[in-house]
Backbone as CSV, one residue per row, in Angstrom:
resi,resn,N_x,N_y,N_z,CA_x,CA_y,CA_z,C_x,C_y,C_z
1,MET,42.060,138.635,-245.848,42.270,140.053,-245.666,41.056,140.776,-246.244
2,GLN,40.582,141.755,-245.514,39.490,142.593,-245.986,39.853,144.048,-245.736
3,LEU,39.748,144.866,-246.795,40.111,146.274,-246.714,38.986,147.124,-247.305
4,THR,38.614,148.185,-246.613,37.672,149.158,-247.150,38.470,150.408,-247.469
5,TYR,38.225,150.979,-248.664,39.074,152.060,-249.135,38.320,153.016,-250.059
6,THR,38.947,154.177,-250.272,38.500,155.121,-251.288,39.546,155.109,-252.403
7,LEU,39.279,155.787,-253.488,40.242,155.818,-254.594,41.588,156.384,-254.164
8,GLN,41.584,157.337,-253.231,42.838,157.912,-252.760,43.687,156.877,-252.018
9,ASP,43.036,155.888,-251.423,43.733,154.850,-250.659,44.250,153.711,-251.535
10,LEU,43.844,153.691,-252.795,44.117,152.534,-253.646,45.598,152.183,-253.781
11,PRO,46.523,153.129,-253.891,47.934,152.731,-253.940,48.371,151.929,-252.706
12,ASP,47.914,152.328,-251.525,48.246,151.584,-250.304,47.605,150.202,-250.309
13,VAL,46.375,150.127,-250.771,45.662,148.847,-250.838,46.392,147.896,-251.783
14,ALA,46.788,148.392,-252.948,47.517,147.554,-253.906,48.819,147.040,-253.304
15,GLY,49.500,147.869,-252.546,50.731,147.451,-251.882,50.493,146.377,-250.836
16,LYS,49.416,146.520,-250.076,49.080,145.503,-249.066,48.728,144.175,-249.713
17,VAL,47.984,144.231,-250.814,47.649,142.996,-251.524,48.924,142.336,-252.026
18,LEU,49.798,143.095,-252.656,51.045,142.542,-253.178,51.860,141.883,-252.076
19,SER,51.962,142.531,-250.935,52.775,141.968,-249.851,52.142,140.723,-249.231
20,GLY,50.847,140.529,-249.425,50.168,139.368,-248.852,50.007,138.189,-249.795
21,LEU,50.548,138.290,-250.995,50.348,137.227,-251.988,51.289,136.048,-251.797
22,THR,50.776,134.881,-252.149,51.576,133.657,-252.144,51.681,133.054,-253.543
23,ASN,51.067,133.711,-254.538,51.119,133.241,-255.918,50.925,134.425,-256.860
24,LYS,51.018,134.171,-258.166,50.980,135.246,-259.153,49.707,135.264,-259.994
25,THR,48.679,134.549,-259.582,47.419,134.551,-260.322,46.333,135.158,-259.457
26,LEU,45.817,136.308,-259.900,44.760,137.010,-259.161,43.458,136.934,-259.952
27,LEU,42.422,136.440,-259.305,41.092,136.346,-259.900,40.258,137.478,-259.333
28,LEU,39.876,138.421,-260.170,39.133,139.598,-259.699,37.654,139.465,-260.022
29,TYR,36.856,139.392,-258.962,35.407,139.275,-259.076,34.765,140.588,-258.631
30,GLY,33.678,140.929,-259.274,32.936,142.115,-258.895,32.061,142.571,-260.035
31,GLU,31.039,143.313,-259.696,30.106,143.797,-260.701,30.794,144.773,-261.652
32,MET,30.155,145.007,-262.776,30.637,146.001,-263.746,30.744,147.352,-263.040
33,GLY,31.876,148.019,-263.217,32.061,149.350,-262.661,32.515,149.412,-261.216
34,VAL,32.840,148.264,-260.620,33.246,148.256,-259.213,34.702,148.679,-259.022
35,GLY,35.502,148.633,-260.095,36.894,149.069,-259.983,37.940,148.002,-260.185
36,LYS,37.607,146.930,-260.877,38.584,145.861,-261.110,39.781,146.370,-261.917
37,THR,39.512,147.042,-263.029,40.604,147.558,-263.862,41.382,148.645,-263.126
38,THR,40.685,149.472,-262.386,41.356,150.531,-261.619,42.306,149.921,-260.591
39,PHE,41.871,148.861,-259.923,42.752,148.171,-258.981,43.964,147.607,-259.719
40,ILE,43.737,146.959,-260.856,44.837,146.351,-261.610,45.851,147.408,-262.040
41,LYS,45.398,148.586,-262.422,46.312,149.661,-262.806,47.247,150.020,-261.652
42,GLU,46.705,150.148,-260.447,47.536,150.476,-259.273,48.455,149.321,-258.905
43,PHE,47.946,148.110,-258.995,48.741,146.929,-258.684,49.928,146.834,-259.648
44,ALA,49.666,147.080,-260.930,50.728,147.021,-261.937,51.808,148.065,-261.655
45,LYS,51.408,149.236,-261.194,52.394,150.261,-260.827,53.306,149.748,-259.720
46,LYS,52.736,149.027,-258.762,53.537,148.470,-257.667,54.556,147.458,-258.184
47,LEU,54.246,146.812,-259.309,55.168,145.848,-259.910,56.183,146.522,-260.837
48,GLY,56.031,147.825,-261.031,56.982,148.556,-261.849,56.572,148.759,-263.296
49,VAL,55.307,148.491,-263.624,54.844,148.743,-264.988,54.824,150.257,-265.196
50,LYS,55.455,150.706,-266.259,55.563,152.145,-266.539,54.484,152.637,-267.506
51,GLU,54.035,151.774,-268.389,53.064,152.184,-269.399,51.654,152.293,-268.809
52,VAL,50.791,152.986,-269.526,49.402,153.142,-269.101,48.643,151.862,-269.423
53,LEU,47.913,151.330,-268.460,47.116,150.135,-268.672,45.702,150.523,-269.075
54,ASN,45.174,149.797,-270.040,43.787,149.924,-270.438,43.133,148.562,-270.326
55,SER,41.826,148.551,-270.205,41.117,147.288,-270.114,41.239,146.518,-271.420
56,PRO,41.555,145.220,-271.342,41.639,144.402,-272.549,40.285,143.812,-272.958
57,THR,39.207,144.577,-272.772,37.870,144.076,-273.063,37.764,143.532,-274.486
58,PHE,38.340,144.208,-275.452,38.226,143.773,-276.837,39.363,142.870,-277.279
59,SER,40.543,143.061,-276.712,41.683,142.222,-277.090,41.767,140.960,-276.236
60,ILE,41.014,140.866,-275.164,40.966,139.763,-274.201,42.179,139.752,-273.276
61,VAL,43.379,139.963,-273.809,44.578,139.963,-272.971,45.531,141.065,-273.430
62,ASN,46.114,141.756,-272.459,47.186,142.723,-272.720,48.414,142.271,-271.953
63,GLU,49.572,142.459,-272.548,50.840,142.081,-271.929,51.598,143.342,-271.539
64,HIS,52.159,143.342,-270.328,52.914,144.487,-269.834,54.204,143.999,-269.190
65,GLN,55.262,144.766,-269.373,56.555,144.456,-268.766,56.618,145.093,-267.383
66,THR,56.928,144.297,-266.354,57.156,144.827,-265.014,58.653,145.091,-264.889
67,GLU,59.115,145.390,-263.677,60.550,145.630,-263.484,61.391,144.419,-263.861
68,ASN,60.894,143.212,-263.519,61.677,142.011,-263.817,60.807,140.802,-264.152
69,ASP,59.642,141.042,-264.738,58.720,139.961,-265.047,57.746,140.449,-266.124
70,VAL,56.740,139.648,-266.390,55.690,139.994,-267.346,54.358,139.887,-266.635
71,LEU,53.464,140.807,-266.956,52.117,140.801,-266.390,51.130,140.639,-267.540
72,TYR,50.246,139.629,-267.416,49.168,139.433,-268.373,47.872,139.886,-267.703
73,HIS,47.179,140.804,-268.358,45.916,141.342,-267.849,44.804,140.828,-268.757
74,PHE,43.923,140.015,-268.191,42.831,139.406,-268.947,41.499,140.043,-268.578
75,ASP,40.623,140.177,-269.566,39.239,140.576,-269.336,38.379,139.623,-270.160
76,PHE,37.735,138.683,-269.481,36.955,137.648,-270.154,35.474,137.997,-270.277
77,TYR,35.110,139.241,-270.024,33.705,139.651,-270.047,33.009,139.281,-271.364
78,ARG,33.676,139.452,-272.483,33.068,139.246,-273.787,33.096,137.795,-274.261
79,LEU,33.735,136.896,-273.530,33.788,135.495,-273.961,32.418,134.855,-273.859
80,ASN,32.102,134.038,-274.855,30.842,133.296,-274.840,30.987,131.920,-274.214
81,ASN,32.227,131.366,-274.282,32.457,130.041,-273.717,33.958,129.846,-273.509
82,GLU,34.302,128.780,-272.803,35.704,128.506,-272.497,36.518,128.155,-273.736
83,GLU,35.868,127.643,-274.757,36.569,127.294,-275.993,37.235,128.529,-276.610
84,GLU,36.588,129.672,-276.496,37.188,130.907,-277.013,38.478,131.237,-276.277
85,ALA,38.534,130.952,-274.983,39.764,131.161,-274.209,40.845,130.178,-274.657
86,MET,40.446,128.967,-274.924,41.410,127.963,-275.399,41.984,128.387,-276.750
87,ASP,41.163,129.027,-277.575,41.612,129.460,-278.900,42.729,130.505,-278.836
88,ILE,42.795,131.274,-277.758,43.872,132.259,-277.636,45.093,131.684,-276.908
89,GLY,45.045,130.394,-276.582,46.186,129.752,-275.926,46.281,130.063,-274.444
90,ILE,45.141,130.103,-273.788,45.069,130.520,-272.384,45.984,129.717,-271.468
91,GLU,46.122,128.435,-271.734,46.959,127.608,-270.868,48.425,128.050,-270.907
92,ASP,48.889,128.490,-272.075,50.268,128.977,-272.176,50.487,130.180,-271.273
93,TYR,49.510,131.076,-271.224,49.595,132.239,-270.345,49.527,131.818,-268.876
94,PHE,48.511,131.026,-268.542,48.265,130.677,-267.146,49.424,129.916,-266.510
95,PHE,50.119,129.112,-267.278,51.176,128.277,-266.716,52.574,128.749,-267.120
96,SER,52.674,130.038,-267.457,53.950,130.627,-267.877,54.859,130.984,-266.704
97,GLY,54.293,131.067,-265.501,55.071,131.508,-264.346,55.072,133.015,-264.176
98,HIS,54.383,133.729,-265.054,54.296,135.185,-264.990,53.013,135.597,-264.247
99,TRP,52.850,136.888,-264.060,51.662,137.431,-263.410,50.439,137.277,-264.310
100,ASN,49.332,136.790,-263.742,48.055,136.674,-264.442,47.002,137.380,-263.605
101,LEU,46.515,138.511,-264.101,45.465,139.264,-263.417,44.210,139.132,-264.273
102,ILE,43.179,138.516,-263.712,42.049,138.045,-264.512,40.742,138.678,-264.049
103,GLU,40.137,139.468,-264.931,38.804,140.000,-264.693,37.781,139.033,-265.291
104,TRP,36.669,138.852,-264.614,35.599,137.937,-265.024,36.100,136.493,-265.119
105,PRO,36.794,135.986,-264.084,37.328,134.618,-264.131,36.234,133.549,-264.172
106,GLN,35.028,133.883,-263.738,33.936,132.916,-263.753,33.615,132.443,-265.173
107,LYS,34.051,133.184,-266.185,33.808,132.798,-267.576,34.698,131.637,-268.009
108,VAL,35.798,131.386,-267.270,36.735,130.315,-267.625,37.036,129.447,-266.399
109,GLU,36.046,129.258,-265.583,36.196,128.602,-264.269,37.000,127.302,-264.315
110,SER,36.697,126.423,-265.243,37.367,125.116,-265.242,38.792,125.173,-265.796
111,LEU,39.202,126.316,-266.349,40.543,126.451,-266.918,41.531,127.133,-265.978
112,LEU,41.042,127.667,-264.883,41.888,128.459,-263.984,42.926,127.601,-263.262
113,PRO,44.112,128.153,-263.047,45.118,127.431,-262.270,44.617,127.194,-260.841
114,GLU,44.972,126.053,-260.283,44.548,125.739,-258.917,45.144,126.717,-257.911
115,GLU,46.370,127.113,-258.148,47.041,128.050,-257.248,46.691,129.465,-257.689
116,ASN,45.861,130.128,-256.903,45.416,131.473,-257.263,44.976,132.221,-256.014
117,THR,44.718,133.492,-256.190,44.197,134.329,-255.113,42.919,134.987,-255.614
118,THR,41.844,134.794,-254.880,40.569,135.401,-255.233,40.474,136.773,-254.577
119,ILE,40.119,137.758,-255.389,39.896,139.111,-254.898,38.479,139.513,-255.284
120,LYS,37.667,139.786,-254.284,36.295,140.225,-254.533,36.185,141.702,-254.179
121,LEU,35.682,142.469,-255.132,35.497,143.899,-254.935,34.004,144.207,-254.877
122,THR,33.628,145.010,-253.903,32.241,145.464,-253.797,32.227,146.964,-253.584
123,LYS,31.165,147.582,-254.075,30.983,149.022,-253.909,30.016,149.238,-252.753
124,ASN,30.399,150.097,-251.823,29.583,150.382,-250.651,28.668,151.579,-250.911
125,LEU,27.635,151.712,-250.106,26.667,152.790,-250.287,27.283,154.181,-250.218
126,ASN,28.341,154.332,-249.435,28.975,155.645,-249.288,30.004,155.938,-250.386
127,GLY,30.116,155.042,-251.379,31.058,155.242,-252.480,32.405,154.581,-252.281
128,SER,32.695,154.145,-251.067,33.949,153.424,-250.839,33.828,152.024,-251.439
129,ARG,34.950,151.320,-251.461,34.991,149.943,-251.960,35.503,149.040,-250.852
130,THR,35.128,147.776,-250.931,35.685,146.770,-250.031,36.344,145.690,-250.867
131,LEU,37.563,145.360,-250.518,38.332,144.315,-251.175,38.477,143.171,-250.191
132,SER,38.099,141.971,-250.619,38.294,140.759,-249.824,39.237,139.853,-250.599
133,MET,40.295,139.415,-249.936,41.316,138.599,-250.602,41.412,137.249,-249.926
134,MET,41.343,136.177,-250.745,41.411,134.818,-250.240,42.335,133.971,-251.109
135,PRO,43.539,133.658,-250.622,44.414,132.772,-251.408,43.902,131.349,-251.355
136,VAL,43.982,130.652,-252.505,43.574,129.261,-252.566,44.727,128.381,-252.117
137,LYS,45.914,128.631,-252.634,47.097,127.846,-252.255,48.287,128.753,-252.206
């Protein structure tokens, strides 16, 4: 699936992504400032998260309650190596059966669950964004 959108379209885009998923692990790739956290905020609203989401850049992971599940929002930008992810118990999160939304997944490539959905975000010259979604399994 490939969608081009503006910020006003983001709630619809998040809904389309949610309806097209086959698993609960989303790997978000894209340059700094492309809108990964902004997308996650809208996606979380679709899952029923009521609280305001902030980037977990410094805490590495934030936990949020959805309507009937848990959402873990990861930002691995500041990690120096995969060992740091292991130190926070990453495997417990990844294999919990809950939602895992992961920014900068390339920092923990060998630790990622096999069943995941890759989402690549790019910023277009006109200010719009393009989202490309590819489920692995």
